[in-house]
DOZAMAR-415723 format. One record per residue (C-alpha): x, y, z. Coordinates in Angstrom, 3 decimals. Example, Ala and Ser with C-alpha at 12.3 -4.5 7.8 and 13.67 -1.06 7.14 Angstrom:
DOZAMAR-415723
ATOM | 12.300 | -4.500 | 7.800
ATOM | 13.670 | -1.060 | 7.140
This chain:
DOZAMAR-415723
ATOM | 0.000 | 0.000 | 0.000
ATOM | 1.310 | 3.512 | -0.767
ATOM | 2.261 | 5.752 | 2.121
ATOM | -0.689 | 7.714 | 3.527
ATOM | 0.045 | 11.073 | 1.949
ATOM | -2.080 | 13.168 | 4.320
ATOM | -0.724 | 11.559 | 7.479
ATOM | 1.860 | 13.713 | 9.306
ATOM | 5.343 | 12.180 | 9.578
ATOM | 6.239 | 10.386 | 12.798
ATOM | 9.397 | 12.465 | 13.240
ATOM | 11.181 | 15.338 | 11.598
ATOM | 12.564 | 14.862 | 8.124
ATOM | 15.933 | 15.949 | 6.862
ATOM | 17.905 | 15.910 | 3.662
ATOM | 18.067 | 12.299 | 2.332
ATOM | 21.550 | 12.810 | 0.877
ATOM | 22.910 | 14.156 | 4.155
ATOM | 21.404 | 11.248 | 6.095
ATOM | 22.881 | 8.756 | 3.645
ATOM | 26.397 | 10.192 | 3.659
ATOM | 26.462 | 10.516 | 7.439
ATOM | 25.538 | 6.832 | 7.687
ATOM | 28.226 | 5.881 | 5.180
ATOM | 30.973 | 7.230 | 7.425
ATOM | 29.435 | 6.548 | 10.845
ATOM | 26.722 | 3.867 | 10.980
ATOM | 23.627 | 5.263 | 12.647
ATOM | 24.710 | 8.907 | 12.367
ATOM | 22.153 | 9.591 | 9.648
ATOM | 19.375 | 8.218 | 11.846
ATOM | 20.477 | 10.414 | 14.752
ATOM | 20.466 | 13.397 | 12.401
ATOM | 16.841 | 12.529 | 11.606
ATOM | 15.933 | 12.310 | 15.296
ATOM | 15.946 | 8.495 | 15.614
ATOM | 18.628 | 8.236 | 18.285
ATOM | 17.753 | 4.758 | 19.576
ATOM | 17.675 | 3.261 | 16.077
ATOM | 20.941 | 5.010 | 15.260
ATOM | 22.679 | 3.653 | 18.349
ATOM | 21.405 | 0.134 | 17.636
ATOM | 22.675 | 0.292 | 14.047
ATOM | 26.037 | 1.602 | 15.234
ATOM | 26.376 | -1.195 | 17.805
ATOM | 25.510 | -3.990 | 15.369
ATOM | 27.528 | -2.837 | 12.357
ATOM | 30.607 | -1.678 | 14.229
ATOM | 30.337 | -4.754 | 16.445
ATOM | 30.621 | -6.934 | 13.332
ATOM | 33.535 | -4.852 | 12.069
ATOM | 35.594 | -4.891 | 15.250
ATOM | 34.903 | -8.576 | 15.868
ATOM | 36.284 | -9.121 | 12.365
ATOM | 39.286 | -6.941 | 13.203
ATOM | 39.928 | -8.993 | 16.341
ATOM | 39.716 | -12.314 | 14.490
ATOM | 41.826 | -11.130 | 11.532
ATOM | 44.219 | -9.075 | 13.679
ATOM | 43.448 | -6.175 | 11.349
ATOM | 45.405 | -7.867 | 8.569
ATOM | 42.755 | -8.147 | 5.857
ATOM | 44.331 | -5.271 | 3.900
ATOM | 47.388 | -7.483 | 3.511
ATOM | 45.410 | -9.502 | 0.986
ATOM | 46.391 | -6.772 | -1.476
ATOM | 49.450 | -7.510 | -3.582
ATOM | 52.394 | -5.169 | -2.862
ATOM | 51.980 | -3.330 | -6.163
ATOM | 48.326 | -2.583 | -5.291
ATOM | 48.946 | -1.201 | -1.823
ATOM | 47.880 | 2.388 | -2.249
ATOM | 45.442 | 4.445 | -0.195
ATOM | 42.655 | 4.253 | -2.790
ATOM | 42.853 | 0.460 | -3.279
ATOM | 40.660 | -0.521 | -0.263
ATOM | 37.797 | 1.410 | -1.899
ATOM | 37.279 | -1.677 | -4.083
ATOM | 36.706 | -3.903 | -1.042
ATOM | 33.237 | -4.561 | 0.471
ATOM | 34.287 | -2.770 | 3.671
ATOM | 34.022 | 0.548 | 1.809
ATOM | 30.325 | 0.540 | 2.697
ATOM | 31.511 | 1.211 | 6.254
ATOM | 33.876 | 3.949 | 5.119
ATOM | 34.743 | 5.432 | 8.502
ATOM | 35.766 | 2.093 | 9.969
ATOM | 37.769 | 1.206 | 6.858
ATOM | 39.672 | 4.504 | 7.104
ATOM | 40.368 | 3.728 | 10.761
ATOM | 41.700 | 0.284 | 9.823
ATOM | 43.868 | 1.780 | 7.088
ATOM | 45.346 | 4.298 | 9.510
ATOM | 45.771 | 1.865 | 12.414
ATOM | 46.985 | -1.293 | 10.665
ATOM | 47.812 | -0.222 | 7.125
ATOM | 49.133 | -2.879 | 4.767
ATOM | 51.519 | -4.491 | 7.220
ATOM | 55.298 | -4.485 | 7.250
ATOM | 57.837 | -5.082 | 4.545
ATOM | 57.855 | -8.824 | 5.202
ATOM | 54.760 | -11.050 | 5.070
ATOM | 53.136 | -11.680 | 8.455
ATOM | 51.803 | -15.007 | 9.674
ATOM | 48.035 | -14.867 | 9.349
ATOM | 45.887 | -16.072 | 12.259
ATOM | 43.781 | -19.204 | 11.874
ATOM | 40.641 | -17.043 | 12.079
ATOM | 41.757 | -14.742 | 9.236
ATOM | 39.100 | -15.964 | 6.799
ATOM | 36.105 | -15.524 | 9.094
ATOM | 37.477 | -12.213 | 10.371
ATOM | 37.775 | -10.721 | 6.893
ATOM | 34.273 | -11.979 | 6.091
ATOM | 32.856 | -10.154 | 9.107
ATOM | 34.483 | -6.841 | 8.205
ATOM | 33.146 | -7.265 | 4.664
ATOM | 29.648 | -8.023 | 5.984
ATOM | 29.787 | -4.830 | 8.067
ATOM | 30.292 | -2.844 | 4.882
ATOM | 27.405 | -4.570 | 3.113
ATOM | 25.140 | -4.197 | 6.155
ATOM | 25.873 | -0.487 | 6.380
ATOM | 24.706 | -0.119 | 2.783
ATOM | 21.311 | -1.374 | 3.966
ATOM | 21.450 | 1.144 | 6.829
ATOM | 22.056 | 3.860 | 4.227
ATOM | 18.958 | 2.706 | 2.319
ATOM | 16.953 | 2.889 | 5.548
ATOM | 18.252 | 6.371 | 6.400
ATOM | 17.538 | 7.639 | 2.890
ATOM | 13.958 | 6.390 | 2.921
ATOM | 13.459 | 7.530 | 6.518
ATOM | 14.380 | 11.083 | 5.520
ATOM | 11.699 | 10.943 | 2.830
ATOM | 8.876 | 9.303 | 4.771
ATOM | 9.581 | 10.001 | 8.432
ATOM | 8.362 | 6.457 | 9.147
ATOM | 10.916 | 3.928 | 10.423
ATOM | 8.712 | 0.875 | 9.860
ATOM | 7.991 | 1.702 | 6.233
ATOM | 11.650 | 2.514 | 5.636
ATOM | 12.572 | -0.886 | 7.043
ATOM | 10.551 | -2.490 | 4.246
ATOM | 12.823 | -0.948 | 1.640
ATOM | 16.017 | -1.819 | 3.514
ATOM | 14.752 | -5.328 | 4.284
ATOM | 13.876 | -6.092 | 0.678
ATOM | 17.326 | -4.966 | -0.478
ATOM | 18.985 | -7.020 | 2.274
ATOM | 17.070 | -10.116 | 1.161
ATOM | 18.238 | -9.456 | -2.401
ATOM | 21.845 | -9.559 | -1.195
ATOM | 21.385 | -12.570 | 1.062
ATOM | 19.937 | -14.662 | -1.785
ATOM | 19.786 | -13.045 | -5.246
ATOM | 16.156 | -12.772 | -6.330
ATOM | 14.744 | -13.186 | -2.814
ATOM | 13.972 | -9.472 | -2.549
ATOM | 11.854 | -9.704 | -5.687
ATOM | 10.031 | -12.739 | -4.309
ATOM | 9.302 | -10.873 | -1.055
ATOM | 7.656 | -8.155 | -3.153
ATOM | 5.441 | -10.685 | -4.923
ATOM | 7.476 | -10.604 | -8.155
ATOM | 8.210 | -14.305 | -8.047
ATOM | 8.978 | -14.919 | -11.715
ATOM | 11.511 | -12.095 | -11.824
ATOM | 13.047 | -13.354 | -8.588
ATOM | 13.451 | -16.869 | -9.967
ATOM | 15.012 | -15.529 | -13.166
ATOM | 17.480 | -13.389 | -11.175
ATOM | 18.409 | -16.339 | -8.956
ATOM | 18.922 | -18.803 | -11.809
ATOM | 20.945 | -16.407 | -13.961
ATOM | 23.196 | -14.960 | -11.249
ATOM | 23.781 | -18.110 | -9.216
ATOM | 24.322 | -19.963 | -12.501
ATOM | 26.916 | -17.367 | -13.531
ATOM | 28.637 | -17.637 | -10.150
ATOM | 28.659 | -21.430 | -10.372
ATOM | 30.061 | -21.340 | -13.887
ATOM | 32.802 | -19.013 | -12.694
ATOM | 33.669 | -21.321 | -9.826
ATOM | 33.901 | -24.332 | -12.102
ATOM | 36.015 | -22.527 | -14.707
ATOM | 38.373 | -21.206 | -12.010
ATOM | 38.277 | -24.582 | -10.206
ATOM | 37.397 | -22.829 | -6.942
ATOM | 40.432 | -20.539 | -6.947
ATOM | 38.146 | -17.494 | -7.312
ATOM | 36.662 | -18.141 | -3.868
ATOM | 39.745 | -17.057 | -1.926
ATOM | 40.364 | -13.431 | -0.961
ATOM | 43.990 | -14.376 | -0.438
ATOM | 44.414 | -15.061 | -4.160
ATOM | 42.086 | -12.520 | -5.793
ATOM | 40.821 | -9.957 | -3.292
ATOM | 39.165 | -7.573 | -5.784
ATOM | 37.370 | -10.340 | -7.682
ATOM | 36.435 | -11.855 | -4.325
ATOM | 34.961 | -8.517 | -3.279
ATOM | 32.805 | -8.434 | -6.389
ATOM | 31.408 | -11.908 | -5.949
ATOM | 30.831 | -11.269 | -2.220
ATOM | 27.859 | -9.129 | -3.294
ATOM | 26.177 | -12.452 | -4.134
ATOM | 25.631 | -13.056 | -0.416
ATOM | 25.104 | -16.603 | 0.835
ATOM | 25.932 | -18.387 | -2.448
ATOM | 29.392 | -16.761 | -2.396
ATOM | 29.932 | -17.133 | 1.361
ATOM | 28.910 | -20.789 | 1.444
ATOM | 31.046 | -21.459 | -1.623
ATOM | 34.084 | -19.955 | 0.073
ATOM | 33.530 | -21.879 | 3.295
ATOM | 33.194 | -25.168 | 1.387
ATOM | 35.736 | -24.778 | -1.437
ATOM | 37.786 | -21.708 | -0.560
ATOM | 40.674 | -23.655 | 0.989
ATOM | 41.350 | -25.859 | -2.024
ATOM | 45.031 | -25.997 | -2.950
ATOM | 46.016 | -24.965 | -6.467
ATOM | 48.787 | -27.271 | -7.673
ATOM | 48.471 | -26.847 | -11.461
ATOM | 47.757 | -24.246 | -14.104
ATOM | 44.059 | -23.504 | -14.548
ATOM | 43.293 | -22.913 | -18.208
ATOM | 40.208 | -20.741 | -17.754
ATOM | 40.955 | -19.105 | -14.415
ATOM | 40.658 | -15.558 | -15.771
ATOM | 37.285 | -16.266 | -17.376
ATOM | 36.083 | -17.864 | -14.158
ATOM | 37.171 | -14.857 | -12.114
ATOM | 35.293 | -12.488 | -14.412
ATOM | 32.127 | -14.611 | -14.476
ATOM | 31.917 | -14.809 | -10.677
ATOM | 32.688 | -11.125 | -10.167
ATOM | 30.197 | -9.990 | -12.809
ATOM | 27.513 | -12.073 | -11.090
ATOM | 28.001 | -9.973 | -7.964
ATOM | 28.006 | -6.698 | -9.877
ATOM | 24.804 | -7.687 | -11.661
ATOM | 23.233 | -8.353 | -8.275
ATOM | 23.829 | -4.678 | -7.469
ATOM | 21.504 | -3.852 | -10.379
ATOM | 18.986 | -6.399 | -9.107
ATOM | 19.033 | -4.775 | -5.656
ATOM | 18.553 | -1.331 | -7.208
ATOM | 15.488 | -2.722 | -8.986
ATOM | 14.192 | -4.050 | -5.655
ATOM | 14.657 | -0.656 | -4.026
ATOM | 13.041 | 1.202 | -6.911
ATOM | 9.952 | -0.989 | -6.771
ATOM | 9.588 | -0.599 | -3.008
ATOM | 10.163 | 3.145 | -3.309
ATOM | 7.320 | 3.376 | -5.816
ATOM | 4.885 | 1.337 | -3.752
ATOM | 5.628 | 3.209 | -0.525
ATOM | 5.482 | 6.694 | -1.976
ATOM | 2.856 | 6.160 | -4.662
ATOM | 5.298 | 7.179 | -7.381
ATOM | 5.171 | 5.940 | -10.996
ATOM | 6.886 | 2.604 | -11.473
ATOM | 9.967 | 3.274 | -13.562
ATOM | 9.432 | 0.172 | -15.680
ATOM | 5.858 | 0.947 | -16.698
ATOM | 5.193 | 4.657 | -16.264
ATOM | 2.091 | 3.772 | -14.242
ATOM | 1.478 | 4.728 | -10.600
ATOM | 2.492 | 2.030 | -8.127
ATOM | -0.441 | -0.212 | -7.338
ATOM | -2.281 | 0.543 | -10.573
ATOM | -4.013 | -2.193 | -12.526
ATOM | -1.400 | -2.238 | -15.284
ATOM | 1.524 | -2.136 | -12.873
ATOM | 0.603 | -5.122 | -10.701
ATOM | -0.586 | -8.527 | -11.775
ATOM | -2.972 | -8.923 | -8.839
ATOM | -4.758 | -5.571 | -9.118
ATOM | -8.355 | -5.523 | -10.424
ATOM | -8.666 | -4.890 | -14.151
ATOM | -11.898 | -2.917 | -13.847
ATOM | -10.464 | 0.179 | -12.225
ATOM | -7.247 | 2.113 | -12.180
ATOM | -6.467 | 4.198 | -9.076
ATOM | -5.924 | 7.876 | -9.671
ATOM | -2.270 | 8.949 | -9.567
ATOM | -1.373 | 11.264 | -6.648
ATOM | -1.396 | 14.953 | -7.437
ATOM | 1.822 | 16.883 | -7.875
ATOM | 1.249 | 18.579 | -4.527
ATOM | 0.801 | 15.275 | -2.711
ATOM | 3.787 | 13.684 | -4.416
ATOM | 5.979 | 16.642 | -3.550
ATOM | 4.990 | 16.254 | 0.064
ATOM | 6.705 | 12.860 | 0.359
ATOM | 9.505 | 13.168 | -2.200
């Protein structure tokens, strides 16, 4: 159901861009800016808790996955942790890329680097929530948008299914998980290790559980021979993750339209209209909100 346009917001609204950027650098800061202090503190505790648990388990050494020739200040921006930009900058300043000689990695290095990466992905969902919260003033409705996008990361296509777009969700799942699987087979599992290919690993990490489970099961395989199609496999798996970014944007756009009563970008019809949804009655088409009403929630 679209947001009730004549209902006053639950809290003050602010600039969506400001709320989003504040959250990017300090999880929860955007929510505090919007007056949702408790939500902001909870988001900060969860996301930074994941990050610093990962730092503890990895001893802050995940940046050492970068090859020496790639160790420049801008390089970590291609890692999933960039979603939690403030914490990543702190890690870069505190631990850097290590010393001149390779360090012995702890036994918990893999799970630690996963947790710091998850903190970056999770903060992206917090940014979605803050952005929508600034537009609606309603935390519960904003959680629908963030939750759908989170489901789309966890399992590609699941966000679409949660919105009732089951066919599209199945197509997204089959195509992207199939592409990831093809990449794994062509690279013989070598693409699943951040130690070998950290940037490609970061791309495929956007595939959520399929990538995480694949790494936990096959990521420790030893490579004792030349792999003929390793480069193709790396690209396939990474592109699958990047395509899932587009799928998550589609999920957000659909939820944005249904919450705010805006035209669906794929059809030009108002969200919830008979031609925009398969389940709507065919005998009547709801009237699109007026420009004044739309401006009140945009």
